[in-house]
C-alpha positions as a Markdown table, in Angstrom:
| # | Residue | x | y | z |
|---|---|---|---|---|
| 1 | Met | -15.9 | -30.4 | 61.3 |
| 2 | Lys | -19.2 | -28.6 | 61.6 |
| 3 | Lys | -22.4 | -30.6 | 61.4 |
| 4 | Ile | -26.1 | -30.1 | 60.6 |
| 5 | Ser | -28.0 | -29.7 | 63.9 |
| 6 | Asp | -31.5 | -28.9 | 62.7 |
| 7 | Ile | -33.7 | -28.3 | 59.7 |
| 8 | Val | -36.4 | -25.6 | 59.3 |
| 9 | Leu | -38.8 | -25.3 | 56.4 |
| 10 | Ser | -41.0 | -22.5 | 55.2 |
| 11 | Thr | -43.4 | -22.5 | 52.3 |
| 12 | Gly | -43.4 | -19.6 | 49.9 |
| 13 | Leu | -43.9 | -18.3 | 46.4 |
| 14 | Thr | -41.8 | -18.4 | 43.3 |
| 15 | Gly | -41.0 | -15.6 | 40.7 |
| 16 | Phe | -43.6 | -16.8 | 38.3 |
| 17 | Tyr | -46.4 | -19.4 | 37.7 |
| 18 | Phe | -47.1 | -23.0 | 36.9 |
| 19 | Asp | -48.6 | -23.3 | 33.4 |
| 20 | Asp | -50.4 | -26.3 | 32.0 |
| 21 | Leu | -48.5 | -26.5 | 28.6 |
| 22 | Thr | -50.7 | -29.3 | 27.3 |
| 23 | Ala | -53.8 | -27.2 | 27.8 |
| 24 | Ile | -52.1 | -24.2 | 26.2 |
| 25 | Ile | -50.8 | -26.2 | 23.2 |
| 26 | Asn | -54.4 | -27.5 | 22.8 |
| 27 | Gly | -56.0 | -24.1 | 22.6 |
| 28 | Ala | -56.5 | -22.7 | 26.1 |
| 29 | Lys | -57.5 | -19.0 | 25.4 |
| 30 | Glu | -55.8 | -16.1 | 27.1 |
| 31 | Asn | -58.0 | -13.9 | 29.3 |
| 32 | Gly | -55.8 | -11.1 | 30.5 |
| 33 | Phe | -53.0 | -12.7 | 32.4 |
| 34 | Leu | -55.0 | -15.9 | 32.9 |
| 35 | Tyr | -55.9 | -18.8 | 30.6 |
| 36 | Glu | -59.5 | -20.0 | 30.1 |
| 37 | Gly | -60.4 | -23.6 | 30.0 |
| 38 | Lys | -59.9 | -26.8 | 31.9 |
| 39 | Pro | -56.4 | -28.1 | 32.9 |
| 40 | Met | -55.2 | -31.2 | 31.1 |
| 41 | Thr | -52.1 | -32.1 | 33.1 |
| 42 | Asn | -52.5 | -34.1 | 36.3 |
| 43 | Gly | -52.2 | -32.0 | 39.5 |
| 44 | Phe | -53.2 | -28.7 | 38.0 |
| 45 | Thr | -56.3 | -27.0 | 39.3 |
| 46 | Ser | -56.2 | -24.3 | 36.6 |
| 47 | Val | -54.3 | -23.7 | 33.4 |
| 48 | Arg | -52.2 | -21.1 | 35.2 |
| 49 | Gln | -51.6 | -21.1 | 38.9 |
| 50 | Pro | -49.1 | -19.4 | 41.2 |
| 51 | Gly | -45.8 | -21.1 | 41.6 |
| 52 | Glu | -45.0 | -22.5 | 45.1 |
| 53 | Ser | -41.7 | -23.0 | 46.8 |
| 54 | Ile | -40.2 | -24.5 | 50.0 |
| 55 | Ser | -37.2 | -22.9 | 51.6 |
| 56 | Val | -34.8 | -25.4 | 53.3 |
| 57 | Met | -32.9 | -23.8 | 56.2 |
| 58 | Leu | -30.1 | -26.0 | 57.5 |
| 59 | Ile | -29.0 | -25.0 | 61.0 |
| 60 | Leu | -25.3 | -25.6 | 61.6 |
| 61 | Asp | -24.0 | -26.5 | 65.1 |
| 62 | Asp | -22.3 | -23.2 | 65.3 |
| 63 | Gly | -25.6 | -21.3 | 64.7 |
| 64 | Gln | -25.0 | -20.4 | 61.0 |
| 65 | Ile | -28.0 | -20.9 | 58.7 |
| 66 | Ala | -27.6 | -22.3 | 55.2 |
| 67 | Met | -30.4 | -22.0 | 52.6 |
| 68 | Gly | -31.8 | -23.6 | 49.5 |
| 69 | Asp | -35.1 | -23.3 | 47.7 |
| 70 | Cys | -37.2 | -26.2 | 46.4 |
| 71 | Val | -38.9 | -25.2 | 43.1 |
| 72 | Ala | -40.1 | -26.8 | 39.9 |
| 73 | Val | -40.3 | -25.6 | 36.4 |
| 74 | Gln | -43.1 | -23.5 | 34.9 |
| 75 | Tyr | -44.2 | -26.3 | 32.6 |
| 76 | Ser | -44.3 | -29.1 | 35.2 |
| 77 | Gly | -45.8 | -32.6 | 34.5 |
| 78 | Val | -45.1 | -32.8 | 30.8 |
| 79 | Ser | -42.4 | -34.4 | 28.6 |
| 80 | Asp | -41.5 | -36.9 | 31.4 |
| 81 | Arg | -41.1 | -34.2 | 34.1 |
| 82 | Asp | -42.1 | -34.7 | 37.7 |
| 83 | Pro | -45.6 | -33.5 | 38.6 |
| 84 | Ile | -46.5 | -30.0 | 39.7 |
| 85 | Phe | -44.8 | -29.1 | 43.0 |
| 86 | Leu | -47.4 | -28.2 | 45.7 |
| 87 | Ala | -45.7 | -26.9 | 48.7 |
| 88 | Asp | -48.0 | -28.0 | 51.6 |
| 89 | Tyr | -48.0 | -31.6 | 50.4 |
| 90 | Tyr | -44.3 | -31.9 | 49.8 |
| 91 | Ala | -43.4 | -30.0 | 53.0 |
| 92 | Ser | -45.1 | -32.8 | 54.9 |
| 93 | Val | -42.9 | -35.4 | 53.1 |
| 94 | Met | -39.8 | -33.4 | 53.8 |
| 95 | Lys | -40.6 | -33.0 | 57.5 |
| 96 | Lys | -40.9 | -36.7 | 57.7 |
| 97 | Glu | -37.8 | -37.8 | 55.7 |
| 98 | Leu | -35.1 | -35.1 | 56.0 |
| 99 | Pro | -34.3 | -35.1 | 59.8 |
| 100 | Ala | -33.1 | -38.7 | 59.9 |
| 101 | Leu | -31.3 | -38.2 | 56.6 |
| 102 | Leu | -29.4 | -35.0 | 57.4 |
| 103 | Ile | -29.2 | -34.1 | 61.1 |
| 104 | Gly | -25.8 | -34.9 | 62.5 |
| 105 | Lys | -24.1 | -35.2 | 59.1 |
| 106 | Lys | -20.6 | -33.7 | 58.8 |
| 107 | Leu | -20.2 | -30.8 | 56.4 |
| 108 | Asp | -17.0 | -31.9 | 54.8 |
| 109 | Ser | -18.0 | -32.9 | 51.3 |
| 110 | Phe | -20.8 | -31.3 | 49.3 |
| 111 | Arg | -20.5 | -33.9 | 46.5 |
| 112 | Glu | -21.0 | -36.9 | 48.9 |
| 113 | Leu | -23.9 | -35.3 | 50.7 |
| 114 | Ala | -25.6 | -34.2 | 47.4 |
| 115 | Thr | -25.2 | -37.7 | 45.9 |
| 116 | Met | -26.7 | -39.2 | 49.1 |
| 117 | Val | -29.8 | -36.9 | 48.9 |
| 118 | Asp | -30.2 | -37.3 | 45.1 |
| 119 | Asn | -30.2 | -41.1 | 45.4 |
| 120 | Tyr | -32.4 | -41.3 | 48.5 |
| 121 | Gln | -35.6 | -43.3 | 47.8 |
| 122 | Ile | -38.9 | -43.9 | 49.4 |
| 123 | Asn | -40.5 | -47.2 | 48.4 |
| 124 | Gly | -38.2 | -47.4 | 45.5 |
| 125 | Lys | -38.8 | -43.9 | 44.2 |
| 126 | Lys | -36.6 | -40.8 | 44.4 |
| 127 | Leu | -37.7 | -37.6 | 46.0 |
| 128 | His | -39.4 | -35.1 | 43.8 |
| 129 | Thr | -36.9 | -33.2 | 41.7 |
| 130 | Ala | -37.8 | -30.0 | 43.4 |
| 131 | Ile | -36.9 | -31.4 | 46.8 |
| 132 | Arg | -33.6 | -32.7 | 45.6 |
| 133 | Tyr | -32.9 | -29.4 | 43.9 |
| 134 | Gly | -33.5 | -27.3 | 47.0 |
| 135 | Val | -31.9 | -29.6 | 49.6 |
| 136 | Thr | -28.7 | -29.9 | 47.6 |
| 137 | Gln | -28.6 | -26.1 | 47.3 |
| 138 | Gly | -28.8 | -25.9 | 51.0 |
| 139 | Leu | -26.0 | -28.5 | 51.4 |
| 140 | Leu | -23.7 | -26.5 | 49.0 |
| 141 | Asp | -24.4 | -23.4 | 51.1 |
| 142 | Ala | -23.8 | -25.3 | 54.3 |
| 143 | Val | -20.4 | -26.7 | 53.2 |
| 144 | Ala | -19.3 | -23.3 | 52.1 |
| 145 | Lys | -20.3 | -21.8 | 55.5 |
| 146 | Ala | -18.6 | -24.6 | 57.3 |
| 147 | Lys | -15.4 | -24.0 | 55.4 |
| 148 | Asn | -15.6 | -20.2 | 55.3 |
| 149 | Ile | -15.4 | -20.1 | 51.5 |
| 150 | Thr | -17.7 | -19.2 | 48.7 |
| 151 | Arg | -20.0 | -21.7 | 47.1 |
| 152 | Thr | -18.1 | -21.2 | 43.8 |
| 153 | Glu | -14.9 | -22.3 | 45.6 |
| 154 | Val | -16.6 | -25.4 | 47.0 |
| 155 | Val | -17.6 | -26.5 | 43.5 |
| 156 | Ala | -14.2 | -25.7 | 42.0 |
| 157 | Asn | -12.4 | -27.6 | 44.8 |
| 158 | Glu | -14.5 | -30.7 | 44.8 |
| 159 | Tyr | -14.7 | -31.0 | 41.0 |
| 160 | His | -11.1 | -30.0 | 40.4 |
| 161 | Leu | -11.9 | -27.0 | 38.3 |
| 162 | Lys | -9.7 | -23.9 | 37.7 |
| 163 | Leu | -11.3 | -20.6 | 38.8 |
| 164 | Glu | -10.8 | -17.9 | 36.2 |
| 165 | Arg | -12.0 | -14.4 | 35.9 |
| 166 | Cys | -15.0 | -14.6 | 33.6 |
| 167 | Thr | -18.6 | -13.4 | 33.0 |
| 168 | Ile | -21.0 | -16.0 | 31.8 |
| 169 | Pro | -23.1 | -14.8 | 28.8 |
| 170 | Val | -26.6 | -14.0 | 30.0 |
| 171 | Phe | -29.9 | -14.9 | 28.2 |
| 172 | Ala | -33.0 | -12.9 | 29.1 |
| 173 | Gln | -36.6 | -13.9 | 28.9 |
| 174 | Gly | -39.6 | -11.6 | 28.8 |
| 175 | Gly | -42.7 | -13.8 | 28.4 |
| 176 | Asp | -45.6 | -12.7 | 26.3 |
| 177 | Asp | -44.5 | -9.0 | 26.2 |
| 178 | Leu | -42.5 | -9.4 | 22.9 |
| 179 | Tyr | -41.8 | -5.7 | 22.5 |
| 180 | Leu | -41.3 | -3.6 | 25.6 |
| 181 | Asn | -39.5 | -6.3 | 27.4 |
| 182 | Thr | -37.2 | -6.8 | 24.4 |
| 183 | Asp | -36.3 | -3.1 | 24.6 |
| 184 | Lys | -35.2 | -3.6 | 28.2 |
| 185 | Met | -32.9 | -6.5 | 27.1 |
| 186 | Ile | -31.4 | -4.4 | 24.4 |
| 187 | Leu | -30.8 | -1.5 | 26.7 |
| 188 | Lys | -29.1 | -3.7 | 29.2 |
| 189 | Lys | -27.1 | -5.4 | 26.5 |
| 190 | Val | -27.8 | -9.0 | 27.3 |
| 191 | Asp | -25.8 | -11.5 | 25.3 |
| 192 | Ala | -28.8 | -13.5 | 24.0 |
| 193 | Leu | -32.5 | -12.5 | 23.7 |
| 194 | Pro | -35.5 | -12.5 | 23.9 |
| 195 | His | -36.6 | -16.2 | 24.4 |
| 196 | Ala | -40.2 | -15.0 | 23.6 |
| 197 | Leu | -43.2 | -17.1 | 24.1 |
| 198 | Phe | -44.3 | -18.7 | 20.9 |
| 199 | Asn | -46.1 | -21.5 | 22.7 |
| 200 | Ser | -49.0 | -22.1 | 20.3 |
| 201 | Val | -49.5 | -22.3 | 16.6 |
| 202 | Glu | -51.8 | -19.3 | 16.9 |
| 203 | Lys | -48.9 | -17.2 | 18.2 |
| 204 | Leu | -46.5 | -18.7 | 15.6 |
| 205 | Gly | -48.8 | -18.4 | 12.7 |
| 206 | Lys | -50.2 | -21.3 | 10.7 |
| 207 | Lys | -47.3 | -21.0 | 8.3 |
| 208 | Gly | -44.9 | -19.5 | 10.8 |
| 209 | Glu | -45.5 | -16.0 | 9.5 |
| 210 | Lys | -45.9 | -14.3 | 12.9 |
| 211 | Leu | -42.6 | -15.5 | 14.2 |
| 212 | Leu | -40.9 | -14.6 | 10.9 |
| 213 | Ala | -42.3 | -11.0 | 11.2 |
| 214 | Tyr | -41.2 | -10.8 | 14.8 |
| 215 | Ile | -37.6 | -11.8 | 14.1 |
| 216 | Glu | -37.5 | -9.2 | 11.2 |
| 217 | Trp | -38.7 | -6.6 | 13.7 |
| 218 | Leu | -36.3 | -7.7 | 16.3 |
| 219 | Ser | -33.3 | -7.4 | 14.0 |
| 220 | Arg | -34.3 | -3.9 | 13.0 |
| 221 | Arg | -35.0 | -3.0 | 16.7 |
| 222 | Ile | -31.6 | -4.1 | 17.9 |
| 223 | Gln | -29.9 | -1.9 | 15.2 |
| 224 | Glu | -32.2 | 1.0 | 15.9 |
| 225 | Ile | -31.8 | 1.3 | 19.7 |
| 226 | Gly | -28.7 | -0.9 | 20.5 |
| 227 | Ser | -25.2 | 0.5 | 20.8 |
| 228 | Asp | -22.8 | 0.1 | 17.9 |
| 229 | Asp | -20.8 | -2.6 | 19.7 |
| 230 | Tyr | -23.9 | -4.7 | 20.7 |
| 231 | Asn | -24.0 | -8.0 | 18.8 |
| 232 | Pro | -26.4 | -10.4 | 20.6 |
| 233 | Ile | -27.6 | -13.8 | 19.6 |
| 234 | Ile | -31.3 | -14.1 | 18.8 |
| 235 | His | -32.6 | -17.1 | 20.7 |
| 236 | Ile | -36.2 | -18.1 | 20.3 |
| 237 | Asp | -38.0 | -20.9 | 22.2 |
| 238 | Ala | -40.6 | -22.4 | 19.8 |
| 239 | Tyr | -42.2 | -24.8 | 22.2 |
| 240 | Phe | -42.3 | -27.3 | 19.3 |
| 241 | Thr | -44.9 | -25.3 | 17.6 |
| 242 | Ile | -42.8 | -25.2 | 14.4 |
| 243 | Gly | -43.2 | -29.0 | 14.2 |
| 244 | Leu | -47.0 | -28.6 | 14.7 |
| 245 | Ala | -47.3 | -26.0 | 12.0 |
| 246 | Phe | -45.3 | -27.9 | 9.5 |
| 247 | Ser | -46.5 | -31.4 | 10.4 |
| 248 | Asp | -43.0 | -32.4 | 11.6 |
| 249 | Asp | -41.9 | -32.4 | 8.0 |
| 250 | Ile | -38.1 | -31.9 | 8.2 |
| 251 | Glu | -37.8 | -30.4 | 4.7 |
| 252 | Arg | -40.5 | -27.9 | 5.3 |
| 253 | Ile | -39.0 | -27.0 | 8.7 |
| 254 | Val | -35.5 | -26.6 | 7.1 |
| 255 | Asn | -36.9 | -24.3 | 4.4 |
| 256 | Tyr | -38.6 | -22.2 | 7.1 |
| 257 | Phe | -35.3 | -22.0 | 9.0 |
| 258 | Ala | -33.7 | -20.5 | 5.9 |
| 259 | Lys | -36.3 | -17.7 | 6.0 |
| 260 | Leu | -35.7 | -17.2 | 9.7 |
| 261 | Glu | -32.0 | -17.0 | 9.2 |
| 262 | Glu | -32.4 | -14.3 | 6.6 |
| 263 | Ala | -34.8 | -12.4 | 8.8 |
| 264 | Ala | -32.3 | -12.4 | 11.8 |
| 265 | Lys | -29.3 | -11.1 | 9.9 |
| 266 | Pro | -26.9 | -9.7 | 10.8 |
| 267 | Tyr | -27.4 | -11.6 | 14.1 |
| 268 | Arg | -26.9 | -15.3 | 14.8 |
| 269 | Leu | -30.1 | -17.3 | 15.4 |
| 270 | Arg | -30.9 | -20.1 | 17.8 |
| 271 | Ile | -34.1 | -22.0 | 17.8 |
| 272 | Glu | -35.0 | -24.0 | 20.9 |
| 273 | Ser | -37.5 | -26.9 | 20.8 |
| 274 | Pro | -38.6 | -26.7 | 17.2 |
| 275 | Leu | -40.5 | -30.0 | 17.4 |
| 276 | Asn | -41.5 | -32.7 | 19.8 |
| 277 | Ala | -41.3 | -36.3 | 18.8 |
| 278 | Gly | -43.2 | -37.5 | 21.9 |
| 279 | Asn | -40.4 | -39.5 | 23.4 |
| 280 | Lys | -36.6 | -39.3 | 24.0 |
| 281 | Glu | -35.5 | -41.7 | 21.4 |
| 282 | Gly | -37.6 | -40.1 | 18.7 |
| 283 | Gln | -36.5 | -36.6 | 19.8 |
| 284 | Ile | -32.9 | -37.5 | 19.4 |
| 285 | Ala | -33.4 | -39.0 | 16.0 |
| 286 | Gln | -35.5 | -36.1 | 14.7 |
| 287 | Phe | -33.1 | -33.5 | 16.0 |
| 288 | Lys | -30.1 | -35.3 | 14.5 |
| 289 | Asn | -32.0 | -35.5 | 11.1 |
| 290 | Leu | -32.9 | -31.8 | 11.3 |
| 291 | Arg | -29.4 | -30.7 | 12.3 |
| 292 | Glu | -27.8 | -32.8 | 9.5 |
| 293 | Arg | -30.2 | -31.3 | 6.9 |
| 294 | Ile | -29.4 | -27.8 | 8.1 |
| 295 | Lys | -25.7 | -28.4 | 7.7 |
| 296 | Val | -26.0 | -29.9 | 4.2 |
| 297 | Leu | -27.9 | -26.8 | 3.1 |
| 298 | Asn | -25.4 | -24.5 | 5.0 |
| 299 | Ile | -28.2 | -22.8 | 7.0 |
| 300 | Lys | -26.7 | -21.0 | 9.9 |
| 301 | Val | -29.4 | -21.7 | 12.5 |
| 302 | Glu | -28.4 | -23.4 | 15.8 |
| 303 | Ile | -30.7 | -26.0 | 17.3 |
| 304 | Val | -31.2 | -26.1 | 21.1 |
| 305 | Ala | -32.7 | -29.2 | 22.8 |
| 306 | Asp | -35.0 | -28.9 | 25.8 |
| 307 | Glu | -38.0 | -31.3 | 25.8 |
| 308 | Trp | -37.0 | -34.9 | 26.7 |
| 309 | Cys | -33.6 | -33.7 | 27.8 |
| 310 | Asn | -34.5 | -33.5 | 31.5 |
| 311 | Thr | -32.0 | -35.6 | 33.5 |
| 312 | Leu | -28.3 | -36.0 | 33.6 |
| 313 | Glu | -28.6 | -39.2 | 31.7 |
| 314 | Asp | -30.8 | -37.6 | 29.1 |
| 315 | Ile | -28.3 | -34.8 | 28.6 |
| 316 | Gln | -25.5 | -37.3 | 28.2 |
| 317 | Glu | -27.5 | -39.2 | 25.5 |
| 318 | Phe | -28.2 | -36.1 | 23.6 |
| 319 | Ala | -24.6 | -35.0 | 23.8 |
| 320 | Asp | -23.3 | -38.3 | 22.7 |
| 321 | Ala | -25.6 | -38.3 | 19.7 |
| 322 | Lys | -24.7 | -34.7 | 18.8 |
| 323 | Ala | -28.4 | -34.2 | 18.4 |
| 324 | Ala | -28.2 | -30.4 | 19.0 |
| 325 | Asp | -25.8 | -27.5 | 18.9 |
| 326 | Met | -26.7 | -26.6 | 22.5 |
| 327 | Leu | -28.4 | -28.5 | 25.3 |
| 328 | Gln | -30.6 | -26.8 | 27.8 |
| 329 | Ile | -29.7 | -27.9 | 31.4 |
| 330 | Lys | -32.9 | -27.0 | 33.1 |
| 331 | Thr | -31.6 | -27.0 | 36.6 |
| 332 | Pro | -34.8 | -27.9 | 38.6 |
| 333 | Asp | -35.5 | -30.9 | 36.3 |
| 334 | Leu | -32.1 | -32.5 | 37.1 |
| 335 | Gly | -32.9 | -32.8 | 40.8 |
| 336 | Gly | -29.7 | -32.4 | 42.8 |
| 337 | Ile | -27.5 | -29.5 | 41.7 |
| 338 | Asn | -24.6 | -32.0 | 41.6 |
| 339 | Asn | -26.3 | -33.3 | 38.4 |
| 340 | Thr | -26.3 | -29.8 | 37.0 |
| 341 | Ile | -22.5 | -29.6 | 37.6 |
| 342 | Glu | -22.0 | -32.9 | 36.0 |
| 343 | Ala | -24.2 | -32.0 | 33.0 |
| 344 | Ile | -22.3 | -28.8 | 32.3 |
| 345 | Leu | -19.0 | -30.6 | 32.5 |
| 346 | Tyr | -20.2 | -33.4 | 30.2 |
| 347 | Cys | -21.4 | -31.0 | 27.6 |
| 348 | Lys | -18.1 | -29.1 | 27.6 |
| 349 | Lys | -16.2 | -32.4 | 27.3 |
| 350 | Ser | -18.4 | -33.5 | 24.4 |
| 351 | Gly | -18.1 | -30.3 | 22.5 |
| 352 | Val | -21.8 | -29.4 | 22.8 |
| 353 | Gly | -23.0 | -26.0 | 23.9 |
| 354 | Ala | -24.0 | -26.0 | 27.6 |
| 355 | Tyr | -26.9 | -23.7 | 28.3 |
| 356 | Met | -27.5 | -23.5 | 32.1 |
| 357 | Ala | -31.1 | -22.6 | 32.2 |
| 358 | Gly | -33.8 | -23.2 | 34.9 |
| 359 | Ser | -37.2 | -21.6 | 35.0 |
| 360 | Ser | -38.9 | -18.3 | 35.4 |
| 361 | Asn | -40.7 | -20.2 | 38.2 |
| 362 | Glu | -37.7 | -20.1 | 40.6 |
| 363 | Thr | -36.6 | -17.8 | 43.4 |
| 364 | Asp | -33.8 | -15.4 | 44.2 |
| 365 | Ile | -32.0 | -18.1 | 46.4 |
| 366 | Ser | -32.0 | -20.8 | 43.7 |
| 367 | Thr | -30.8 | -18.3 | 41.1 |
| 368 | Gln | -28.0 | -17.1 | 43.2 |
| 369 | Ile | -26.7 | -20.6 | 44.0 |
| 370 | Thr | -26.9 | -21.8 | 40.4 |
| 371 | Thr | -25.1 | -18.6 | 39.3 |
| 372 | Asp | -22.3 | -19.5 | 41.8 |
| 373 | Ile | -22.1 | -22.9 | 40.2 |
| 374 | Ala | -21.9 | -21.3 | 36.7 |
| 375 | Leu | -18.8 | -19.3 | 37.8 |
| 376 | Ala | -17.0 | -22.5 | 38.6 |
| 377 | Thr | -18.2 | -24.7 | 35.7 |
| 378 | Lys | -18.4 | -22.0 | 33.0 |
| 379 | Pro | -21.4 | -22.9 | 30.8 |
| 380 | Asp | -21.8 | -21.2 | 27.4 |
| 381 | Leu | -24.9 | -19.4 | 28.5 |
| 382 | Ile | -26.9 | -18.8 | 31.7 |
| 383 | Ile | -30.5 | -17.6 | 31.8 |
| 384 | Ala | -31.7 | -14.6 | 33.7 |
| 385 | Lys | -34.3 | -15.8 | 36.3 |
| 386 | Pro | -36.7 | -15.8 | 38.0 |
| 387 | Gly | -39.8 | -14.1 | 36.6 |
| 388 | Met | -40.6 | -12.6 | 33.2 |
| 389 | Gly | -40.1 | -8.9 | 34.1 |
| 390 | Val | -36.6 | -8.9 | 32.6 |
| 391 | Asp | -34.9 | -6.4 | 34.9 |
| 392 | Glu | -35.3 | -8.5 | 38.1 |
| 393 | Gly | -33.8 | -11.6 | 36.7 |
| 394 | Ile | -30.9 | -9.8 | 35.0 |
| 395 | Met | -30.2 | -8.0 | 38.2 |
| 396 | Ile | -30.1 | -11.1 | 40.4 |
| 397 | Val | -27.8 | -13.1 | 38.0 |
| 398 | Tyr | -25.5 | -10.2 | 37.0 |
| 399 | Asn | -25.1 | -8.9 | 40.6 |
| 400 | Glu | -24.4 | -12.3 | 42.0 |
| 401 | Met | -21.7 | -12.8 | 39.4 |
| 402 | Gln | -20.1 | -9.5 | 40.2 |
| 403 | Arg | -20.2 | -10.1 | 44.0 |
| 404 | Val | -18.5 | -13.5 | 43.8 |
| 405 | Lys | -15.9 | -12.3 | 41.3 |
| 406 | Ala | -15.1 | -9.4 | 43.7 |
| 407 | Leu | -14.7 | -11.7 | 46.6 |
| 408 | Leu | -12.5 | -14.1 | 44.7 |
| 409 | Glu | -10.3 | -11.2 | 43.5 |
| 410 | Ala | -10.1 | -9.9 | 47.1 |
| 411 | Lys | -8.8 | -13.3 | 48.1 |
| 412 | Ser | -6.2 | -13.3 | 45.3 |
| 413 | Ile | -7.7 | -16.4 | 43.7 |
| 414 | Tyr | -7.8 | -14.7 | 40.3 |
């Protein structure tokens, strides 16, 4: 069995930026592409700063090179997430810890190796989620190369999943450009759109009027330029600004949702992160309350959980409580990609929608590998990443799906 003979690291850039969400929520003003004001989250030197990555290259004893990218989410350091991922600092940690942990290891089981890395501790504390995320990507790639199969097959084999010909529905995101980027999504017929960036009450409107007007426009625009057979889901990330605008009053929020539902017709509507209770227990309770009121009033708006739903354990708690219609599985936040696999499978078993997300602040490598995982685990939705330019993220996710499906078909697996 092939082994890991060496580890090489390189620092790099991601497809987007780190943003200090606390500062933005508290009124940091936009200045072109930048934000003015002082950062409010530990580790940030400015409200917006370039995203950083570390590529992990695992050298196999036969000379093959396996890769994974360590990245963290755009809104790092908030809602119980790990701090901002600064590549130079964490590269020094990895150079010190990884050789003894990985060199010489046999590449016979991704699941065992990933669990080992994900559970590894220094002075009683796990490695940063970004490190666990990137290293386990590299391990999946290494095991696939050692066995001369695709990464999708490794996941299917080790988790006893049946591979089936399928295309995972794609959700695109376009950042602050709410109009031109949305047109791109419609032209490329993405399954869910546009994410949008209603990350302040100023953008939402003090009574939610700006989001309402945008959804009205969006529904008209899809019908105006979309093909007759195009029927996407409208999915808006509210960054808990709805709760801020309506003082977390469930009845006021529910009444607002009724207006949003009407504006979205004839399309289904999902609202992600409508409010933030400030802790996991409160978030689960508030989401359950909100969802129950929506059902009582027969409002057809789906609720998506993100904040405080960061780890595998968090996702399991939200799923058990039926606190949302769909749970975002934000892949870098879960650390090892073995946790992403388990989270998707747990959501499916629990009858809760599994939304395999991630971040605009990722790379092509991390996106390709998580897409390969999606083809084995079949989540209900996958995000187009990285970046906010729309076309690039859709291209990377869609093309990776098509390549792997073609390879599996050529091997008569389908």
